[in-house]
N, C-alpha and C positions, 0 to 999 in steps of 0.2 A: 791407276789414277786415284789419288786420295780425295775423299769428300771434302769439299771446300765451298766457300761462297760462289754462287753462280755455276754450280755443277748440277746436272740432272741425275737424280738418284732413283734407282729402282730397288724396292725392298720387298722380299717375300716375308710375310709376317703373320702372326696370330695375336689375338688379344684375349686375355683371360681375366677373371676376377681373382681376388686374393685367395679364394678357396680352390682355384684351378678349374672353375667352370668356364667353358668356351663362350666368349662373347662374340668374336668375329674370327672366322676361320681363314680370312685373308685369301679367299679363292682367286681373287684378281690381284696381282702385284700392285703395290702402291708406288706411283711415279710422281715425283715432285721436284720443284726447283729449290735447291738448298740455299739458305742464307737469309732467313728472316722474312720470306715472302708470304708466310701464313699457310703453306701447303701441308704442314705437319706441325704437331705440337712442339713448342720451343724446347722443352726438356729433351725430347728425342733428338732434335737437331744438335743440341749440345753434346749428347753422348756419342753420336755417330760421326761428329766432326773428325776428320783425319782418317777414318776407316777406309778400307779398300774392298773391292769385290771379293766375296767369300767370307768376310768377317761377320761374326754373329754377336749380337748383344741382347740383353734383357733389361728393360727399363721399367721400374715401378713408378707409376704416375699417381700422385695424390690427386684428389678431386680438383684442386686449384691448378694443377698442371694439365688437366684434361678438359672435362666438360663443366667444371665449376661446381660449387657447393649447391645443394638443393635449396631452392628459395620458395618458401611457403607462400609468399606474396604472389607467386606466378600461378597459383590455383585460383580459378575464377568460376563462380557459379552464375550461369546465364539462364534466363527464362527459356523453357523448352520451345516456345513458339518462334524463337529466332532461328531455329534449325529446321532443315527439311525432314520429312517424315521418315526417310530411309537411313538416317544416321545409325552408326554402330559403334560400339566400344572399340577403342583403338584407332578410330579414324583420325587422320592428321590433317591440319589445314593451317593456312596463314590467315591472320585476322584482317589483312587488307589495309592496315595503317602503316605508319613509317617504320614500325617495329617489324623486322623480317623474321621474327621468331615463329617457330613451328609449334602449334598447339596440338595436344592429343586429348581426345575425349576419353575420360576415365570413369565416368558414371552417367547413367541416364535414368531419370525417374519420369513420372507422368508429367510433372510441370517444371523440372529443372534439368540442366545439363552441366556436368562438372568438366572443365577443361584445364589442362595442365600445360603451362608454357616452359616447364623445365625440360632439358634434353633428357631422354630416357636413361642415360648413364650419369646424370648429374648426381653428385654426392658420392660417387663410387671411386675407389682406388682401382687402378687397372694395371695389369702386367702386360707390357708390349714386348714381344719377342720377335726379333727380325734377323734376317741374313741379308747382307748387301748383295744383290744380284748383279747390279751394273752401276757404273759411274761414268758419266761423260761430261764434257764441257757443254754448257748451254750455248745456244745460238744467240746472236745479238738480238734477234727478234724476241726470243723467249725471255731474255733479261729485260728488255724494254717493256714487255707486256706483264712480266712478273709471274709467269706460269709456263708450264711445259706445253709444247705443241706436238702434233703427230700421234703415233701409237700410244694409247693410254693417257694421252694429254688432252689438250683443248683443241677443238676443231672449229673453223669459221664456217 
């Protein structure tokens, strides 16, 4: 079966930076609903459209195709007293407002905490290498929900 809209695709993959450093070993296959549902970057969907199980591709993603450009305005300096005593560098949290962005603590001083709302891979080009492991037709329920159910998918 060829990859087309409303097919469930299983990819074995790795992600590296342009220098060949491993970013994601892809230890768990990526399973998503193909066809613009947001389960994978649009650029990858475009490249693997029409592929079949066993096909392999390598896609170079520019920052705008992946996690976006780095935005210096997403660096926020907060008073230290707004945070619990046990915070650590690298701790991630959501701010609790309508913005569902994940923030990472990048610096802690005696009176200030620096938090970064950029995705850790923002501003980076990425090399996405994958092999199509499986392609199947999506169920009516998966299509109506816009995501995969069952093994490696969404559970209720």
